[in-house]
Structure formats: structure tokens, C-alpha cells
C-alpha positions, 0 to 999 in steps of 0.5 A: 600232625593232628588225627584225621577225623572219624568224618566221611566227605560224601561230595555228590557230582554231575560235570564239576573239573571246573570246582571239583580241585579247588574243592578238594584242595581245601579240604587236603588230607590232614582233615578227614579219613574219608572222601568220597565222590558220587558221580552221576555221569560226567562226561568231563574229567570229574571222576580221572580228577576225583582218582587224581586225588585219591577219592573213592568214586562211586556211580550213580544213576537215578531210577527216577523214584525214592530215593535219590541221591545223598540218601541213596549213598546212604543207603547202599554205602553207609559210610563206616566213619561216625560221622558224614559231611555232605558238600558241593563240589561248589562248597571249599571249607575254611581253616576256621570252619576245619577248626571249629569242626573238630573242636566240636566233634570232640566234644560229641553232645550232638547229633548234627550241625547246621553249617554256615556259608559265605555266597560269591556271586561274580567273583565278589564275595558278598557281605550282606543278604539273607545267610545260607545255612544247611544241615550237612553235618550229621552222625551217620545213622541219625537220620536222612534226606527228609522223603519226597515221592517225585516220580513221574515229575522230577528230572533232578537226581540230587536232593535240592531243597530237602534238608535231613531230618535227624531225631535228637539236638542239633548245633550249630558251626558258625565259621562259614564255608565258602560257597563259590560256583566258577562256571559262571553266570549262564550255569547260575541262571539254568541251575536256578531255572531247575530249581524254580521248576522243582519248587513248582512241583513240589508246592503243587504236590504238597498241595493238601498231604498234612504229613510233608508239610509236618517235616517243612522248617520254620523258614521251608513253611514261611517260604511255601506261604508266600510263593503263592504270592507274586509279591514274594520275589519284591518281599525277598528283594526288600529283606535282602538288599534293604534289610539285610544289608545287601546294598552294602554290596554296590552293584554286586547285591543288587544283580544279585537281589533281583536275580533272587528276585527273578527266582521267587517270581518265576517259581510263584509263576510256574506254581500257577502254570501247574495249577492250571494246566491241572484244571484245563485236565480235570476240566477234559476228564470231567466233559461229556 
């Protein structure tokens, strides 16, 4: 058996009894020195399952301010390993991924890595569409997730689309993690409604705040530039379904691109609604 990597895998969870066993089985007992589950008050058997698999379990209760879940873990339960990998319960590492990670960490010439993911939708692995990448593997102490002042407007206790700000050189792991949520389409819709509200509130919050804008990746800058336009959804659809080959996935690819188009349209509408509400409030405050 190969030696365990000097790596902590941190899995933020809430009511993940369906996905978590598959996630932990994929990790196995031959990859990382430590696996930790960070739980936000699960009401199902999530914590019991984690304990059965021999994972450490940490309880997290958000106070509505910075830091949120991942940064809170990094600051208050700093891993004793050299590396940390943040993995969602619906993300399943593959053998190819583990092999490539082992090879790259042995070279030790990067501070962190962008990870690549396959996307499953309606039980089917998608061939086309926009690639999914996240910066989720990095050296402990090399950085933390970007800080966003979310007091009074956010209801999500974990970083959503924030990314870690790593101080030095970052590489890419090309072997993919499987992103497959077994909780069904209803959960997908509810989750993306929450994300849309967060995206809209973040956009309104950061408008005019140059220090936040400077921290955005080029993809984030492009996304936020488009989000004020009702064409953002159709533009995403054309890019995903036509230009990036989503049509190869047939009806499933069409449904996925349509859902994503709806999501970006929803964000745009929520931004307009928030701005309209803010304008009305300002008028009320200055009214005699």
C-alpha cells in the first residue's frame, strides 16, 4: 500500500446522508491522512454516517458574519497536514484524480491547484457545455477564501462562488472529479434559487467597491459584466449548447443548458428587483 498523502480532505455538509457515503467510499482509506466533515446542524444521519466511516466531525454554527464555513475551518481547526482539499459531498474523487494528485504533490512546486470536474445531470454524464473548475486544493497557510461582507443579506453559511486567494504559483489537476448529486431535480432547483439570490445580493453589494472587484477572476468579471443584461441567459445557452457542444448530450444537454439559462436570467431579475427596492427606499428617506 502506498503511503497516505500529507493531506486533509474537508467536506462541508448539511443533510447529506444520500451523497456522503458515496463520497467517502470514493476517497477510500489509501489516499489522505485525514478526512473531516464540517456539519451545519444536519437533521438526518449525516453525522452518524461520517462517524461510521471514521471521519472527524466538527460542528459549525454560523453567526451571520465573516468567516463562513470554509474559512472558519481554516482559522479555527487549521489542518495539521501540509495540504487541504475541500470536497463537497456530491463530488467523488476518481482513481485517475488520486493518481495525478499524488504525482503533483510529490513534486511540491505549486501552492495550489485548480481542479476539474465532470458534470452529471438527470443521471447522465455530460459531454459538452462549459468546463467546471474550482481552486479547492492548496497548501495550508497559502491563502484563504476571499472575504465578502455578507452581514444582513446572506442566508448561506458556506462560501458559494468565492475562490481561495493563493499568494503564489497555482497549477491545474486535469483528471476529473465526478460531480453527481443524487438528491434530484427539486433540490437542484431550490439550491440554484438560493445561489441566484446570493449572486444578485453580492452584485449589488460590490457595486462601486473597487477592493472587491480587484479580487475577481477574469471569468467572474465577465460574468458580472453580463449579469445586468437580460441577454445573459441566452448568451450562456448559445455558448453552452451550441459552441461548446452541449447538443451532443441530446435532450439532457438541452434541459441542462435551459436550466442554466433560466438561472442567469433569474439572477438578472433579482438584481433589478434589489436595485428597484433600493431606489424606492432612498426616495422614501428623502421624501418630506
